[in-house]
PDB file with SEQRES, HELIX, SHEET and CRYST1 records, atoms N, CA, C and O in Angstrom:
SEQRES   1 A   83  UNK UNK UNK UNK UNK UNK UNK UNK UNK UNK UNK UNK UNK          
SEQRES   2 A   83  UNK UNK UNK UNK UNK UNK UNK UNK UNK UNK UNK UNK UNK          
SEQRES   3 A   83  UNK UNK UNK UNK UNK UNK UNK UNK UNK UNK UNK UNK UNK          
SEQRES   4 A   83  UNK UNK UNK UNK UNK UNK UNK UNK UNK UNK UNK UNK UNK          
SEQRES   5 A   83  UNK UNK UNK UNK UNK UNK UNK UNK UNK UNK UNK UNK UNK          
SEQRES   6 A   83  UNK UNK UNK UNK UNK UNK UNK UNK UNK UNK UNK UNK UNK          
SEQRES   7 A   83  UNK UNK UNK UNK UNK                                          
HELIX    1 AA1 UNK A    9  UNK A   11  5                                   3    
HELIX    2 AA2 UNK A   52  UNK A   56  1                                   5    
HELIX    3 AA3 UNK A   61  UNK A   64  1                                   4    
HELIX    4 AA4 UNK A   68  UNK A   81  1                                  14    
CRYST1    1.000    1.000    1.000  90.00  90.00  90.00 P 1           1          
ATOM      1  N   UNK A   1       0.847  -1.188   0.000  1.00  0.00           N  
ATOM      2  CA  UNK A   1       0.000   0.000   0.000  1.00  0.00           C  
ATOM      3  C   UNK A   1       0.885   1.241   0.000  1.00  0.00           C  
ATOM      4  O   UNK A   1       1.920   1.275   0.667  1.00  0.00           O  
ATOM      5  N   UNK A   2       0.482   2.240  -0.737  1.00  0.00           N  
ATOM      6  CA  UNK A   2       1.147   3.538  -0.733  1.00  0.00           C  
ATOM      7  C   UNK A   2       0.500   4.418   0.336  1.00  0.00           C  
ATOM      8  O   UNK A   2      -0.685   4.266   0.632  1.00  0.00           O  
ATOM      9  N   UNK A   3       1.263   5.325   0.905  1.00  0.00           N  
ATOM     10  CA  UNK A   3       0.699   6.280   1.862  1.00  0.00           C  
ATOM     11  C   UNK A   3      -0.375   7.114   1.170  1.00  0.00           C  
ATOM     12  O   UNK A   3      -0.307   7.369  -0.032  1.00  0.00           O  
ATOM     13  N   UNK A   4      -1.355   7.529   1.945  1.00  0.00           N  
ATOM     14  CA  UNK A   4      -2.400   8.412   1.449  1.00  0.00           C  
ATOM     15  C   UNK A   4      -1.781   9.799   1.303  1.00  0.00           C  
ATOM     16  O   UNK A   4      -1.304  10.351   2.295  1.00  0.00           O  
ATOM     17  N   UNK A   5      -1.771  10.381   0.104  1.00  0.00           N  
ATOM     18  CA  UNK A   5      -1.129  11.687  -0.083  1.00  0.00           C  
ATOM     19  C   UNK A   5      -1.655  12.735   0.902  1.00  0.00           C  
ATOM     20  O   UNK A   5      -2.864  12.917   1.050  1.00  0.00           O  
ATOM     21  N   UNK A   6      -0.723  13.419   1.571  1.00  0.00           N  
ATOM     22  CA  UNK A   6      -1.084  14.487   2.491  1.00  0.00           C  
ATOM     23  C   UNK A   6      -1.708  14.018   3.784  1.00  0.00           C  
ATOM     24  O   UNK A   6      -2.328  14.819   4.483  1.00  0.00           O  
ATOM     25  N   UNK A   7      -1.569  12.754   4.129  1.00  0.00           N  
ATOM     26  CA  UNK A   7      -2.210  12.218   5.332  1.00  0.00           C  
ATOM     27  C   UNK A   7      -1.486  12.687   6.601  1.00  0.00           C  
ATOM     28  O   UNK A   7      -2.018  13.510   7.346  1.00  0.00           O  
ATOM     29  N   UNK A   8      -0.299  12.178   6.844  1.00  0.00           N  
ATOM     30  CA  UNK A   8       0.472  12.570   8.019  1.00  0.00           C  
ATOM     31  C   UNK A   8      -0.023  11.999   9.338  1.00  0.00           C  
ATOM     32  O   UNK A   8       0.500  12.364  10.391  1.00  0.00           O  
ATOM     33  N   UNK A   9      -1.018  11.112   9.316  1.00  0.00           N  
ATOM     34  CA  UNK A   9      -1.579  10.573  10.562  1.00  0.00           C  
ATOM     35  C   UNK A   9      -0.523   9.880  11.416  1.00  0.00           C  
ATOM     36  O   UNK A   9      -0.568   9.968  12.643  1.00  0.00           O  
ATOM     37  N   UNK A  10       0.424   9.192  10.784  1.00  0.00           N  
ATOM     38  CA  UNK A  10       1.461   8.489  11.538  1.00  0.00           C  
ATOM     39  C   UNK A  10       2.453   9.459  12.183  1.00  0.00           C  
ATOM     40  O   UNK A  10       3.259   9.057  13.022  1.00  0.00           O  
ATOM     41  N   UNK A  11       2.397  10.723  11.798  1.00  0.00           N  
ATOM     42  CA  UNK A  11       3.254  11.761  12.383  1.00  0.00           C  
ATOM     43  C   UNK A  11       2.485  12.633  13.374  1.00  0.00           C  
ATOM     44  O   UNK A  11       3.033  13.585  13.929  1.00  0.00           O  
ATOM     45  N   UNK A  12       1.219  12.303  13.591  1.00  0.00           N  
ATOM     46  CA  UNK A  12       0.375  13.070  14.507  1.00  0.00           C  
ATOM     47  C   UNK A  12      -0.182  12.172  15.614  1.00  0.00           C  
ATOM     48  O   UNK A  12      -0.004  12.464  16.796  1.00  0.00           O  
ATOM     49  N   UNK A  13      -0.847  11.092  15.239  1.00  0.00           N  
ATOM     50  CA  UNK A  13      -1.609  10.287  16.199  1.00  0.00           C  
ATOM     51  C   UNK A  13      -0.772   9.542  17.246  1.00  0.00           C  
ATOM     52  O   UNK A  13      -1.117   9.584  18.426  1.00  0.00           O  
ATOM     53  N   UNK A  14       0.306   8.867  16.863  1.00  0.00           N  
ATOM     54  CA  UNK A  14       1.009   8.079  17.884  1.00  0.00           C  
ATOM     55  C   UNK A  14       1.986   8.902  18.712  1.00  0.00           C  
ATOM     56  O   UNK A  14       2.475   9.948  18.287  1.00  0.00           O  
ATOM     57  N   UNK A  15       2.251   8.389  19.908  1.00  0.00           N  
ATOM     58  CA  UNK A  15       3.343   8.962  20.690  1.00  0.00           C  
ATOM     59  C   UNK A  15       4.643   8.375  20.148  1.00  0.00           C  
ATOM     60  O   UNK A  15       4.664   7.248  19.654  1.00  0.00           O  
ATOM     61  N   UNK A  16       5.707   9.132  20.241  1.00  0.00           N  
ATOM     62  CA  UNK A  16       7.037   8.663  19.861  1.00  0.00           C  
ATOM     63  C   UNK A  16       7.948   8.997  21.027  1.00  0.00           C  
ATOM     64  O   UNK A  16       8.097  10.163  21.395  1.00  0.00           O  
ATOM     65  N   UNK A  17       8.556   7.976  21.604  1.00  0.00           N  
ATOM     66  CA  UNK A  17       9.342   8.180  22.818  1.00  0.00           C  
ATOM     67  C   UNK A  17      10.825   8.381  22.552  1.00  0.00           C  
ATOM     68  O   UNK A  17      11.590   8.636  23.482  1.00  0.00           O  
ATOM     69  N   UNK A  18      11.240   8.270  21.304  1.00  0.00           N  
ATOM     70  CA  UNK A  18      12.640   8.500  20.977  1.00  0.00           C  
ATOM     71  C   UNK A  18      12.817   9.921  20.444  1.00  0.00           C  
ATOM     72  O   UNK A  18      11.863  10.521  19.948  1.00  0.00           O  
ATOM     73  N   UNK A  19      14.026  10.459  20.545  1.00  0.00           N  
ATOM     74  CA  UNK A  19      14.250  11.820  20.053  1.00  0.00           C  
ATOM     75  C   UNK A  19      13.975  11.959  18.554  1.00  0.00           C  
ATOM     76  O   UNK A  19      14.233  11.055  17.760  1.00  0.00           O  
ATOM     77  N   UNK A  20      13.453  13.105  18.213  1.00  0.00           N  
ATOM     78  CA  UNK A  20      13.208  13.503  16.831  1.00  0.00           C  
ATOM     79  C   UNK A  20      13.934  14.833  16.675  1.00  0.00           C  
ATOM     80  O   UNK A  20      13.874  15.650  17.594  1.00  0.00           O  
ATOM     81  N   UNK A  21      14.612  15.094  15.569  1.00  0.00           N  
ATOM     82  CA  UNK A  21      15.230  16.407  15.421  1.00  0.00           C  
ATOM     83  C   UNK A  21      14.206  17.521  15.682  1.00  0.00           C  
ATOM     84  O   UNK A  21      13.161  17.580  15.034  1.00  0.00           O  
ATOM     85  N   UNK A  22      14.521  18.386  16.624  1.00  0.00           N  
ATOM     86  CA  UNK A  22      13.613  19.460  17.011  1.00  0.00           C  
ATOM     87  C   UNK A  22      12.666  19.073  18.146  1.00  0.00           C  
ATOM     88  O   UNK A  22      11.966  19.927  18.690  1.00  0.00           O  
ATOM     89  N   UNK A  23      12.644  17.800  18.502  1.00  0.00           N  
ATOM     90  CA  UNK A  23      11.806  17.289  19.598  1.00  0.00           C  
ATOM     91  C   UNK A  23      12.652  16.276  20.380  1.00  0.00           C  
ATOM     92  O   UNK A  23      12.462  15.068  20.236  1.00  0.00           O  
ATOM     93  N   UNK A  24      13.571  16.758  21.193  1.00  0.00           N  
ATOM     94  CA  UNK A  24      14.538  15.868  21.844  1.00  0.00           C  
ATOM     95  C   UNK A  24      13.927  14.827  22.784  1.00  0.00           C  
ATOM     96  O   UNK A  24      14.575  13.831  23.106  1.00  0.00           O  
ATOM     97  N   UNK A  25      12.704  15.045  23.220  1.00  0.00           N  
ATOM     98  CA  UNK A  25      12.047  14.095  24.121  1.00  0.00           C  
ATOM     99  C   UNK A  25      10.960  13.305  23.411  1.00  0.00           C  
ATOM    100  O   UNK A  25      10.125  12.677  24.062  1.00  0.00           O  
ATOM    101  N   UNK A  26      10.962  13.328  22.092  1.00  0.00           N  
ATOM    102  CA  UNK A  26       9.923  12.658  21.332  1.00  0.00           C  
ATOM    103  C   UNK A  26       8.674  13.521  21.280  1.00  0.00           C  
ATOM    104  O   UNK A  26       8.750  14.744  21.401  1.00  0.00           O  
ATOM    105  N   UNK A  27       7.513  12.877  21.097  1.00  0.00           N  
ATOM    106  CA  UNK A  27       6.273  13.639  21.017  1.00  0.00           C  
ATOM    107  C   UNK A  27       5.133  12.860  21.648  1.00  0.00           C  
ATOM    108  O   UNK A  27       5.145  11.630  21.687  1.00  0.00           O  
ATOM    109  N   UNK A  28       4.166  13.587  22.134  1.00  0.00           N  
ATOM    110  CA  UNK A  28       2.981  12.975  22.738  1.00  0.00           C  
ATOM    111  C   UNK A  28       1.994  12.556  21.651  1.00  0.00           C  
ATOM    112  O   UNK A  28       2.013  13.089  20.542  1.00  0.00           O  
ATOM    113  N   UNK A  29       1.147  11.609  21.978  1.00  0.00           N  
ATOM    114  CA  UNK A  29       0.082  11.204  21.062  1.00  0.00           C  
ATOM    115  C   UNK A  29      -0.794  12.415  20.745  1.00  0.00           C  
ATOM    116  O   UNK A  29      -1.156  13.179  21.640  1.00  0.00           O  
ATOM    117  N   UNK A  30      -1.125  12.580  19.486  1.00  0.00           N  
ATOM    118  CA  UNK A  30      -1.961  13.703  19.057  1.00  0.00           C  
ATOM    119  C   UNK A  30      -1.200  14.981  18.789  1.00  0.00           C  
ATOM    120  O   UNK A  30      -1.769  15.946  18.279  1.00  0.00           O  
ATOM    121  N   UNK A  31       0.077  15.002  19.125  1.00  0.00           N  
ATOM    122  CA  UNK A  31       0.915  16.178  18.879  1.00  0.00           C  
ATOM    123  C   UNK A  31       1.525  16.067  17.478  1.00  0.00           C  
ATOM    124  O   UNK A  31       2.042  15.016  17.101  1.00  0.00           O  
ATOM    125  N   UNK A  32       1.461  17.129  16.733  1.00  0.00           N  
ATOM    126  CA  UNK A  32       2.024  17.154  15.383  1.00  0.00           C  
ATOM    127  C   UNK A  32       3.546  17.188  15.462  1.00  0.00           C  
ATOM    128  O   UNK A  32       4.110  18.011  16.183  1.00  0.00           O  
ATOM    129  N   UNK A  33       4.212  16.304  14.731  1.00  0.00           N  
ATOM    130  CA  UNK A  33       5.667  16.291  14.695  1.00  0.00           C  
ATOM    131  C   UNK A  33       6.166  17.573  14.029  1.00  0.00           C  
ATOM    132  O   UNK A  33       5.591  18.025  13.039  1.00  0.00           O  
ATOM    133  N   UNK A  34       7.226  18.150  14.569  1.00  0.00           N  
ATOM    134  CA  UNK A  34       7.777  19.379  13.984  1.00  0.00           C  
ATOM    135  C   UNK A  34       8.388  19.132  12.609  1.00  0.00           C  
ATOM    136  O   UNK A  34       8.625  20.080  11.860  1.00  0.00           O  
ATOM    137  N   UNK A  35       8.642  17.886  12.271  1.00  0.00           N  
ATOM    138  CA  UNK A  35       9.222  17.559  10.970  1.00  0.00           C  
ATOM    139  C   UNK A  35       8.161  17.347   9.887  1.00  0.00           C  
ATOM    140  O   UNK A  35       8.492  17.020   8.747  1.00  0.00           O  
ATOM    141  N   UNK A  36       6.900  17.533  10.240  1.00  0.00           N  
ATOM    142  CA  UNK A  36       5.813  17.413   9.275  1.00  0.00           C  
ATOM    143  C   UNK A  36       5.589  18.784   8.638  1.00  0.00           C  
ATOM    144  O   UNK A  36       5.321  19.762   9.335  1.00  0.00           O  
ATOM    145  N   UNK A  37       5.701  18.849   7.319  1.00  0.00           N  
ATOM    146  CA  UNK A  37       5.566  20.151   6.659  1.00  0.00           C  
ATOM    147  C   UNK A  37       4.094  20.518   6.427  1.00  0.00           C  
ATOM    148  O   UNK A  37       3.194  19.780   6.829  1.00  0.00           O  
ATOM    149  N   UNK A  38       3.863  21.648   5.785  1.00  0.00           N  
ATOM    150  CA  UNK A  38       2.503  22.158   5.566  1.00  0.00           C  
ATOM    151  C   UNK A  38       1.676  21.268   4.641  1.00  0.00           C  
ATOM    152  O   UNK A  38       0.452  21.388   4.599  1.00  0.00           O  
ATOM    153  N   UNK A  39       2.339  20.374   3.898  1.00  0.00           N  
ATOM    154  CA  UNK A  39       1.636  19.420   3.028  1.00  0.00           C  
ATOM    155  C   UNK A  39       1.528  18.041   3.680  1.00  0.00           C  
ATOM    156  O   UNK A  39       1.175  17.061   3.024  1.00  0.00           O  
ATOM    157  N   UNK A  40       1.834  17.978   4.978  1.00  0.00           N  
ATOM    158  CA  UNK A  40       1.823  16.720   5.743  1.00  0.00           C  
ATOM    159  C   UNK A  40       2.814  15.700   5.191  1.00  0.00           C  
ATOM    160  O   UNK A  40       2.529  14.503   5.151  1.00  0.00           O  
ATOM    161  N   UNK A  41       3.967  16.179   4.771  1.00  0.00           N  
ATOM    162  CA  UNK A  41       5.055  15.323   4.323  1.00  0.00           C  
ATOM    163  C   UNK A  41       6.217  15.473   5.291  1.00  0.00           C  
ATOM    164  O   UNK A  41       6.462  16.556   5.820  1.00  0.00           O  
ATOM    165  N   UNK A  42       6.925  14.381   5.516  1.00  0.00           N  
ATOM    166  CA  UNK A  42       8.055  14.391   6.443  1.00  0.00           C  
ATOM    167  C   UNK A  42       9.246  15.116   5.824  1.00  0.00           C  
ATOM    168  O   UNK A  42       9.690  14.784   4.726  1.00  0.00           O  
ATOM    169  N   UNK A  43       9.753  16.110   6.546  1.00  0.00           N  
ATOM    170  CA  UNK A  43      10.900  16.885   6.058  1.00  0.00           C  
ATOM    171  C   UNK A  43      12.199  16.081   6.099  1.00  0.00           C  
ATOM    172  O   UNK A  43      13.154  16.412   5.396  1.00  0.00           O  
ATOM    173  N   UNK A  44      12.243  15.020   6.924  1.00  0.00           N  
ATOM    174  CA  UNK A  44      13.479  14.240   7.064  1.00  0.00           C  
ATOM    175  C   UNK A  44      13.320  12.813   6.534  1.00  0.00           C  
ATOM    176  O   UNK A  44      14.083  11.921   6.904  1.00  0.00           O  
ATOM    177  N   UNK A  45      12.323  12.601   5.665  1.00  0.00           N  
ATOM    178  CA  UNK A  45      12.114  11.291   5.050  1.00  0.00           C  
ATOM    179  C   UNK A  45      13.381  10.876   4.320  1.00  0.00           C  
ATOM    180  O   UNK A  45      13.971  11.669   3.586  1.00  0.00           O  
ATOM    181  N   UNK A  46      13.796   9.634   4.524  1.00  0.00           N  
ATOM    182  CA  UNK A  46      15.014   9.069   3.910  1.00  0.00           C  
ATOM    183  C   UNK A  46      16.298   9.760   4.351  1.00  0.00           C  
ATOM    184  O   UNK A  46      17.329   9.615   3.694  1.00  0.00           O  
ATOM    185  N   UNK A  47      16.255  10.502   5.444  1.00  0.00           N  
ATOM    186  CA  UNK A  47      17.458  11.136   5.982  1.00  0.00           C  
ATOM    187  C   UNK A  47      17.964  10.304   7.160  1.00  0.00           C  
ATOM    188  O   UNK A  47      17.160   9.663   7.836  1.00  0.00           O  
ATOM    189  N   UNK A  48      19.265  10.295   7.425  1.00  0.00           N  
ATOM    190  CA  UNK A  48      19.800   9.467   8.513  1.00  0.00           C  
ATOM    191  C   UNK A  48      19.304   9.879   9.902  1.00  0.00           C  
ATOM    192  O   UNK A  48      19.301   9.054  10.815  1.00  0.00           O  
ATOM    193  N   UNK A  49      18.892  11.115  10.078  1.00  0.00           N  
ATOM    194  CA  UNK A  49      18.427  11.573  11.385  1.00  0.00           C  
ATOM    195  C   UNK A  49      16.966  11.200  11.680  1.00  0.00           C  
ATOM    196  O   UNK A  49      16.475  11.425  12.786  1.00  0.00           O  
ATOM    197  N   UNK A  50      16.283  10.632  10.690  1.00  0.00           N  
ATOM    198  CA  UNK A  50      14.898  10.203  10.897  1.00  0.00           C  
ATOM    199  C   UNK A  50      14.897   9.054  11.907  1.00  0.00           C  
ATOM    200  O   UNK A  50      15.670   8.109  11.751  1.00  0.00           O  
ATOM    201  N   UNK A  51      14.042   9.111  12.944  1.00  0.00           N  
ATOM    202  CA  UNK A  51      14.020   8.046  13.960  1.00  0.00           C  
ATOM    203  C   UNK A  51      13.721   6.673  13.346  1.00  0.00           C  
ATOM    204  O   UNK A  51      12.961   6.558  12.385  1.00  0.00           O  
ATOM    205  N   UNK A  52      14.331   5.648  13.918  1.00  0.00           N  
ATOM    206  CA  UNK A  52      14.130   4.288  13.406  1.00  0.00           C  
ATOM    207  C   UNK A  52      12.671   3.872  13.462  1.00  0.00           C  
ATOM    208  O   UNK A  52      12.195   3.168  12.572  1.00  0.00           O  
ATOM    209  N   UNK A  53      11.953   4.300  14.499  1.00  0.00           N  
ATOM    210  CA  UNK A  53      10.537   3.936  14.610  1.00  0.00           C  
ATOM    211  C   UNK A  53       9.749   4.491  13.426  1.00  0.00           C  
ATOM    212  O   UNK A  53       8.809   3.851  12.953  1.00  0.00           O  
ATOM    213  N   UNK A  54      10.116   5.652  12.955  1.00  0.00           N  
ATOM    214  CA  UNK A  54       9.440   6.247  11.802  1.00  0.00           C  
ATOM    215  C   UNK A  54       9.822   5.518  10.517  1.00  0.00           C  
ATOM    216  O   UNK A  54       8.968   5.234   9.678  1.00  0.00           O  
ATOM    217  N   UNK A  55      11.105   5.221  10.371  1.00  0.00           N  
ATOM    218  CA  UNK A  55      11.574   4.517   9.174  1.00  0.00           C  
ATOM    219  C   UNK A  55      10.979   3.120   9.068  1.00  0.00           C  
ATOM    220  O   UNK A  55      10.776   2.611   7.966  1.00  0.00           O  
ATOM    221  N   UNK A  56      10.701   2.503  10.208  1.00  0.00           N  
ATOM    222  CA  UNK A  56      10.173   1.136  10.220  1.00  0.00           C  
ATOM    223  C   UNK A  56       8.683   1.076   9.896  1.00  0.00           C  
ATOM    224  O   UNK A  56       8.175   0.013   9.538  1.00  0.00           O  
ATOM    225  N   UNK A  57       7.976   2.195  10.016  1.00  0.00           N  
ATOM    226  CA  UNK A  57       6.540   2.195   9.753  1.00  0.00           C  
ATOM    227  C   UNK A  57       6.272   2.026   8.263  1.00  0.00           C  
ATOM    228  O   UNK A  57       6.890   2.688   7.429  1.00  0.00           O  
ATOM    229  N   UNK A  58       5.346   1.135   7.943  1.00  0.00           N  
ATOM    230  CA  UNK A  58       4.910   0.982   6.559  1.00  0.00           C  
ATOM    231  C   UNK A  58       3.395   1.107   6.507  1.00  0.00           C  
ATOM    232  O   UNK A  58       2.691   0.615   7.389  1.00  0.00           O  
ATOM    233  N   UNK A  59       2.913   1.752   5.494  1.00  0.00           N  
ATOM    234  CA  UNK A  59       1.471   1.927   5.325  1.00  0.00           C  
ATOM    235  C   UNK A  59       0.811   0.566   5.147  1.00  0.00           C  
ATOM    236  O   UNK A  59       1.325  -0.303   4.442  1.00  0.00           O  
ATOM    237  N   UNK A  60      -0.329   0.398   5.794  1.00  0.00           N  
ATOM    238  CA  UNK A  60      -1.075  -0.853   5.727  1.00  0.00           C  
ATOM    239  C   UNK A  60      -2.560  -0.515   5.836  1.00  0.00           C  
ATOM    240  O   UNK A  60      -2.936   0.311   6.668  1.00  0.00           O  
ATOM    241  N   UNK A  61      -3.407  -1.129   5.023  1.00  0.00           N  
ATOM    242  CA  UNK A  61      -4.833  -0.806   5.083  1.00  0.00           C  
ATOM    243  C   UNK A  61      -5.448  -0.989   6.476  1.00  0.00           C  
ATOM    244  O   UNK A  61      -6.373  -0.264   6.843  1.00  0.00           O  
ATOM    245  N   UNK A  62      -4.942  -1.951   7.250  1.00  0.00           N  
ATOM    246  CA  UNK A  62      -5.473  -2.186   8.594  1.00  0.00           C  
ATOM    247  C   UNK A  62      -5.137  -1.041   9.540  1.00  0.00           C  
ATOM    248  O   UNK A  62      -5.848  -0.830  10.523  1.00  0.00           O  
ATOM    249  N   UNK A  63      -4.088  -0.313   9.268  1.00  0.00           N  
ATOM    250  CA  UNK A  63      -3.659   0.807  10.112  1.00  0.00           C  
ATOM    251  C   UNK A  63      -4.107   2.140   9.528  1.00  0.00           C  
ATOM    252  O   UNK A  63      -4.490   3.048  10.266  1.00  0.00           O  
ATOM    253  N   UNK A  64      -4.061   2.258   8.215  1.00  0.00           N  
ATOM    254  CA  UNK A  64      -4.322   3.531   7.559  1.00  0.00           C  
ATOM    255  C   UNK A  64      -5.761   3.703   7.078  1.00  0.00           C  
ATOM    256  O   UNK A  64      -6.203   4.829   6.847  1.00  0.00           O  
ATOM    257  N   UNK A  65      -6.482   2.620   6.927  1.00  0.00           N  
ATOM    258  CA  UNK A  65      -7.824   2.736   6.380  1.00  0.00           C  
ATOM    259  C   UNK A  65      -7.766   3.256   4.962  1.00  0.00           C  
ATOM    260  O   UNK A  65      -6.842   2.950   4.209  1.00  0.00           O  
ATOM    261  N   UNK A  66      -8.774   4.053   4.604  1.00  0.00           N  
ATOM    262  CA  UNK A  66      -8.829   4.555   3.232  1.00  0.00           C  
ATOM    263  C   UNK A  66      -8.848   6.076   3.140  1.00  0.00           C  
ATOM    264  O   UNK A  66      -9.119   6.640   2.080  1.00  0.00           O  
ATOM    265  N   UNK A  67      -8.555   6.741   4.273  1.00  0.00           N  
ATOM    266  CA  UNK A  67      -8.527   8.208   4.269  1.00  0.00           C  
ATOM    267  C   UNK A  67      -7.695   8.700   5.439  1.00  0.00           C  
ATOM    268  O   UNK A  67      -7.369   7.940   6.351  1.00  0.00           O  
ATOM    269  N   UNK A  68      -7.358   9.978   5.401  1.00  0.00           N  
ATOM    270  CA  UNK A  68      -6.624  10.585   6.508  1.00  0.00           C  
ATOM    271  C   UNK A  68      -7.429  10.465   7.798  1.00  0.00           C  
ATOM    272  O   UNK A  68      -6.875  10.168   8.856  1.00  0.00           O  
ATOM    273  N   UNK A  69      -8.731  10.697   7.708  1.00  0.00           N  
ATOM    274  CA  UNK A  69      -9.590  10.637   8.888  1.00  0.00           C  
ATOM    275  C   UNK A  69      -9.610   9.226   9.466  1.00  0.00           C  
ATOM    276  O   UNK A  69      -9.564   9.050  10.684  1.00  0.00           O  
ATOM    277  N   UNK A  70      -9.679   8.221   8.595  1.00  0.00           N  
ATOM    278  CA  UNK A  70      -9.642   6.826   9.052  1.00  0.00           C  
ATOM    279  C   UNK A  70      -8.317   6.524   9.736  1.00  0.00           C  
ATOM    280  O   UNK A  70      -8.288   5.921  10.809  1.00  0.00           O  
ATOM    281  N   UNK A  71      -7.225   6.945   9.115  1.00  0.00           N  
ATOM    282  CA  UNK A  71      -5.905   6.690   9.673  1.00  0.00           C  
ATOM    283  C   UNK A  71      -5.755   7.341  11.050  1.00  0.00           C  
ATOM    284  O   UNK A  71      -5.250   6.710  11.978  1.00  0.00           O  
ATOM    285  N   UNK A  72      -6.187   8.588  11.189  1.00  0.00           N  
ATOM    286  CA  UNK A  72      -6.106   9.262  12.487  1.00  0.00           C  
ATOM    287  C   UNK A  72      -6.921   8.516  13.538  1.00  0.00           C  
ATOM    288  O   UNK A  72      -6.472   8.348  14.672  1.00  0.00           O  
ATOM    289  N   UNK A  73      -8.111   8.072  13.166  1.00  0.00           N  
ATOM    290  CA  UNK A  73      -8.970   7.342  14.098  1.00  0.00           C  
ATOM    291  C   UNK A  73      -8.342   6.002  14.502  1.00  0.00           C  
ATOM    292  O   UNK A  73      -8.267   5.681  15.688  1.00  0.00           O  
ATOM    293  N   UNK A  74      -7.896   5.230  13.518  1.00  0.00           N  
ATOM    294  CA  UNK A  74      -7.332   3.903  13.795  1.00  0.00           C  
ATOM    295  C   UNK A  74      -6.058   4.013  14.629  1.00  0.00           C  
ATOM    296  O   UNK A  74      -5.916   3.318  15.635  1.00  0.00           O  
ATOM    297  N   UNK A  75      -5.150   4.863  14.228  1.00  0.00           N  
ATOM    298  CA  UNK A  75      -3.880   4.991  14.954  1.00  0.00           C  
ATOM    299  C   UNK A  75      -4.120   5.553  16.353  1.00  0.00           C  
ATOM    300  O   UNK A  75      -3.482   5.109  17.308  1.00  0.00           O  
ATOM    301  N   UNK A  76      -5.021   6.514  16.490  1.00  0.00           N  
ATOM    302  CA  UNK A  76      -5.343   7.044  17.819  1.00  0.00           C  
ATOM    303  C   UNK A  76      -5.963   5.974  18.706  1.00  0.00           C  
ATOM    304  O   UNK A  76      -5.656   5.899  19.896  1.00  0.00           O  
ATOM    305  N   UNK A  77      -6.827   5.150  18.141  1.00  0.00           N  
ATOM    306  CA  UNK A  77      -7.437   4.055  18.904  1.00  0.00           C  
ATOM    307  C   UNK A  77      -6.391   3.048  19.354  1.00  0.00           C  
ATOM    308  O   UNK A  77      -6.412   2.607  20.503  1.00  0.00           O  
ATOM    309  N   UNK A  78      -5.482   2.679  18.468  1.00  0.00           N  
ATOM    310  CA  UNK A  78      -4.411   1.760  18.835  1.00  0.00           C  
ATOM    311  C   UNK A  78      -3.517   2.364  19.917  1.00  0.00           C  
ATOM    312  O   UNK A  78      -3.095   1.673  20.844  1.00  0.00           O  
ATOM    313  N   UNK A  79      -3.239   3.640  19.788  1.00  0.00           N  
ATOM    314  CA  UNK A  79      -2.413   4.337  20.790  1.00  0.00           C  
ATOM    315  C   UNK A  79      -3.080   4.261  22.168  1.00  0.00           C  
ATOM    316  O   UNK A  79      -2.422   3.938  23.157  1.00  0.00           O  
ATOM    317  N   UNK A  80      -4.367   4.553  22.234  1.00  0.00           N  
ATOM    318  CA  UNK A  80      -5.053   4.538  23.542  1.00  0.00           C  
ATOM    319  C   UNK A  80      -5.154   3.119  24.102  1.00  0.00           C  
ATOM    320  O   UNK A  80      -5.144   2.944  25.320  1.00  0.00           O  
ATOM    321  N   UNK A  81      -5.251   2.108  23.246  1.00  0.00           N  
ATOM    322  CA  UNK A  81      -5.325   0.724  23.705  1.00  0.00           C  
ATOM    323  C   UNK A  81      -4.007   0.212  24.250  1.00  0.00           C  
ATOM    324  O   UNK A  81      -3.987  -0.745  25.025  1.00  0.00           O  
ATOM    325  N   UNK A  82      -2.907   0.833  23.856  1.00  0.00           N  
ATOM    326  CA  UNK A  82      -1.592   0.359  24.283  1.00  0.00           C  
ATOM    327  C   UNK A  82      -0.958   1.179  25.385  1.00  0.00           C  
ATOM    328  O   UNK A  82       0.203   0.965  25.734  1.00  0.00           O  
ATOM    329  N   UNK A  83      -1.716   2.121  25.940  1.00  0.00           N  
ATOM    330  CA  UNK A  83      -1.155   2.946  27.022  1.00  0.00           C  
ATOM    331  C   UNK A  83      -1.268   2.245  28.348  1.00  0.00           C  
ATOM    332  O   UNK A  83      -0.849   2.787  29.370  1.00  0.00           O  
TER     333      UNK A  83                                                      
END                                                                             
C-alpha cells in the first residue's frame, strides 16, 4: 500500500518516545511532529536523522484505512489501547 497523499496521521496520532530532530524528548500522542511540513510530508524522510521507529513504519490498510480521517482514528485508537 502507498501512503495516502497528504495524510500525516502516523506523524500526529502516535506517541514517539525516541528523540526527533527538534523534539529531543519525542512527542505525545496527538501532537504534530515538527518535521511534518505544511503538506503533511516528512521533512526528514530518507534522511539518517529520521528516527528508526518512523523509518520502520509501513502503510497498511489495517492501520491507515482509506482516508486521513480513518488513519487518524485507527492509529489514535491503537495508541489509547496500548497505554
